[in-house]
N, C-alpha and C positions, 0 to 999 in steps of 0.2 A: 471629415475624414478623405473623400475623396480627392482632393488634390494632393493629399499628401501619397495616396496611393499612389496617383500618376508619375507621381514626383523622384519615386523609389524606382520605378520603371523607368523613368526617361532614360535614364543612361543606359538601357539594354535595348537590342535591334539594328542591323547593320545592313550592308550590301554589297555589291562585286563590280566596280569597273572595270570592262571589258572595251572598251575604244579610246580611241588616242584624242577626245574630245577635250579643250581646254576651256576653262574659263576665261573672262579679258582681266579679270583682277585674282592675284593670289591671293592663299591663306590672311588673313589678315585674324592677330591673336587679341583676346580679350582675357581681363583678370576677373577672379572671385575668390570666395577662398572663407575662411572662417579662422577666429581666435577665439579661447577660453582660457578662464582662470577659476577655479575653486579651490576653495579651504575649507577643512574639515575639521571636527574637534572630536575623540571618541573617547567612550569608557570601555575597558577590557580587561579580560577574565578568562586567564589562561590557562591549563592545567600545569605548564613548568613555564617560570617567569625567562627564562633560556630560550624559550621561542622568540624569534622574531616578534616584535611588536606586538609583545602579551604584557607588557607596562600598564598598571591602572589606568592612565592615561595616555593618551598621544594625539600630536599635531598632523595632519597632512596638508600637501600642497600638491598640486595638479594642474598643469597646466599644456597647453597642446595649441598647434597652429599649421592651418596647411594651405599654402598658396595655390591656385590652379590657372592651368594657362590652356586655353580652348579657345580655338577657331577654326573656321570649317570654311570652303568656299563650294557651290552648284557648277558643274560641268555641264556643256550645254546637250549633255544627253541626258540632264537631269540628274545625276546621280549626283548627291551629296558627299564630300569625300574634304575629312576633320581629322585632325589632331588633339591631345592632350595631355598634359605634364602635369604632375606635380609634387611640387617641394615641402617636404612634411619636417617640424621642427621638432618633433618626438622622435626621438632614437636615430632616424634616419634622414640623411641629407635628400635622398630621391625614394619618391614614390610609385602611384602607376605613371605610366606613361606607355600612350597607347594610339594608332590610327582607325579610324573605318571609313566605311565606304557603305552606303545608305541607300535605296530607292524602293521602288515599290516589292522587291522580294524581298526585304528584309534587312538585317544590316552586321557586317561584319566586322569584327574587332583584330587587329593585328598587335601585338604589344606584351608589354609588362602590365594585367591585369588578373583579378582572382576569376575561381573559374563562374560557367553560365550555373550550376548549381547555386552558388553561393551568393553570384548578383539576386537572381530571380526569386530569391527569401524574402519576401514582405519584410521592413525594420530590421535589414542584416546591419543598418546602421544604429539602429539602437534607439529608436525616435517615435517610433509609428505612435503609441499610445504610452509613451513618457514625457513627465514633466519631472525636473529633476536631473539628477545623474542617471546613465542606463545601467542598470545591474547586468544588461545579457552580455555583457560585456567583460574586458579587466579592468574596469572601473574601481570594482568592490576591491580589487587587491589592492588598490592605491589606500583607499581608506581605511580598511582591517585586511592588514598583511596575515597571506595565509600561515601557517604553523610548517614550519621548518620540513619538509620531505614532502607538502604538499601538492599534487599535479595541478600548473596552473600553467598550462599555454595556449596561446592565445586559437581563436579558430577548430578549437577542438569543445569536447562538452566538458570539460571541466572548467571552463568558462563560458561558454556561449551555447546554443543551439544550431548558431551558425557557422557551419563547419566548411574548413575546407583541407586539401591537400599541401597545397602551397600558398605565400601571399609574393602576385604581383610578379609572378615568373613570368618569360616567352609564353603565352598563350593564344591559341588561333582560336578564335570564339565566331558562331552566328547565331544570330536573334532573329525569329520570323515577325511577318507584320503579325498584330493581333489582329485576330480576327471573332467579331458575335464575343469577345471578350478573352478569349484564349492567346496566349503567344505561349512559344516554345522556345528554347534554348542548348545548345551544348557545347562542345570545347576541348580540346588536347590541348596538352602541358608535356612537352617530353621530357623538361628536365623538371620533376613534381617535388622533390623533397632532399633532405639529407641524411645521413646516419642517428640523429641527435636526436630525433623529434622536435624540429623546431626548422624555422623555414632560412633560408641562407643568408647572408648575410648579401647588404644593396651591394658591395662591390663584387659578389662572384655569384649573383641571381642570375648569370647567363651564362658561367661555365659549363662544362661538361659534367652531367653525373657520371657518376662509378656506377655501373648497374650490377655489377657487383656486391656492393655493400650498399646503396643508397635506392629509395626509390625515386620511380619512375616512372613517365609515361601515362601519366594520369589523364583520365577520360572524366567529364562530366557531363551531366544532364540536367536540365529542368524546367519545370513548366507552370504556372500562373494563371488565372482568372481572376480579372476586376469586372466587375459589373454593377448597375444600382438598377433596384426592383422598389419602387413604391414608395422612394424615400429612404429606401434601408441601401447604403454600399457595401458588398460584398466584397470580399479578395480570398482567394485559395493560392496555396502550392505547395510544389511537394522538389525535390532533387534529391540525385544520386552521383558521389563522386567517387571514385575507387582508383589507385594505382598500384604498378607492378612492385611485387617484393622483390627485394634483394636477389640475385643467383646464387651469392655466398651467407647467408644469412650468419649473423653471430652466434646465434642456437641452431644448429641441424636439425633440419623437419620444420622448424616454424617460420615457412615462408608464405604462409596466405595473402593474399593481396588484402592492402588496405581498401576497406568499404565506408562510407560512411551516407548515414541516410537523414533525410529532415522532411518537414511536412508540418505546414500553418496554418491557420485559419482567421479572418477577421472580421467582424460587424459592426458598423457606424450607423447611427440613427440619430440625427437634430443634436448635432455637438457631442455626442455618447458613443465610444469607441472600446468595443470588448475583442481582446486577439487569445491567442495561445500560440504554442510552438513547442516541437518535439525534435529531439535531433539524437542520433545512436552512431556511433563508430564501433567497426571491429576489423581486429589484426591481431594475428598470432605473433608476430614475428619481436620478439624482444630489442632485435640493434634499431627499431626505430622508434613506430609510436604504440607499442603496446599497452605501456604505460596510463595510455587514454583511453583505452578501451571501458566505452560505457554508456550511458547514459544522461541525456539533458532536457528537464522541461521547463515550460515559463510562462505563464500566465499573466494578463495583465487590463484594468479596465482605465479607463478616462473619459476627461470631460471638459470640451474648451467654448469659452464664450466672451466673445470680443476679446479685448488683452490676457486674459485670465482664461490659463490651462490647469486642471488638475490630475494628478493619474495614480494611481498604487498598483506594482508590480509585486512577482515572486517568482523567485529562481532553483533550481535545484537537481544539482548533478550527482551522478556515481559514477565513478571509474574506478576504475581499476589499481593505478599506483604502481605499490613495485610489484614485481612478478613474487618475487618471494614469501609473499604474505598474501595469505586467503582473504583476508579482510579488503576494504573497499577507502577511497579516499570520498569524504560526501561535502556538500558544499547547499548550507540553505539560506538564500536572502531576498529580504524584507523591504520593500522600499515604498513612501510615498511624497510626492514631490509635488511643488508647484511652481510655475514660474508666470513673470510676468513681462509684458513686452511692451516697454519702454517707451519705443519707436520701430520704426521700420530697420530690423538687421539687431538690434540692442534688445537683449533678454536678460533679468535680473533672474535667480532658481534659488530655493532652497528643497533640502531633502532632510528625511530622516531616515536612516537606514540602519537594519540591521541583519547581522550575518552569524551566521553560525559554520566555522569549521572544523570535521572531523577526521583527524589524519589517521592512516588504519595501523600506525604504529602505536597507537595509545594518545596521543597529545593532539592537543585542541584549543580551540578558541570560537568565542562571543562575544560580540559586543556591538556595544551602538553609538553612530556616531551623525552629529549634525553637521549639514554641509552648508556652505553659500557658497555661490558662484556667478559669473554673467559669462554672457555667448555673444559676442557679435560678428555678424557674418557680411557680406560685402561682394 
């Protein structure tokens, strides 16, 4: 488990270059990335056959790929300067793009990336105790679609315990050095959100936010702890995100700032790992994110031996949904998975997924899906 814990935090930590010292060579770019393809067959039962995906049986296909361009150089004063660009095939031509300055003082990131609280939450990639498809993400909705009207925004408690006020907007972040297992991070994103409760498009993510009608000036803090004790690997994390509410919300008086809270814990021993995560979102402005007010919980356990990995996970969420309805949208998902590493960078995977969606208006959908796939990393 320990190597995975450190891998998930390798992207955090950054520093400040304040001299004119120059490295003898410029930055050289290397390539990394992944591609995955998954196929699923599900048996579904919905309260209303007109609900999308509520047919008795259905097939699903999911494919995703990202190429990372990463490079760095070390200046004469010992400060490392680097850049990272991501090209993503799933929905956007571009993804994260930022530079970093790293030294004994820590690390500073400048550019398009997620908040510090989000990035310091362990397993935000969904893979720490996951074999098979991750369910603490939007993947569930691919294989077992939610009923019409169900709230299913990414980085919100309807789909995940890993929350953010934005996605890859221009952000200034600082991450401290890790001392005795502890690390601290903070970030500021001036153009944090839109008035539709979802992140801006790639083309508009650097444009100005209208503070009269849109969330803005997001702040985020996070901390985590990674340490080993007598063969046990322990990881703890906590995070808080907030964004200023619009000055003139759609509903007068409902102008509370958006607030998000996250916490998680994991313990590993001799190939076994167990973990749990919790998240809460609070906002009263119906012009933005109020539909996603609510809570999410995730628990999981896994075991790895040689090329084999086994895991079982459960995810639960309960969010506001329509503000005109006193009930709430709910999701319950349970997944068992198995991975087998064919070789370095090549993994085949199988999953058995059960999901129940309960839409506050009365429609519901529950299903069982069998999913096979493969992931290639480079």
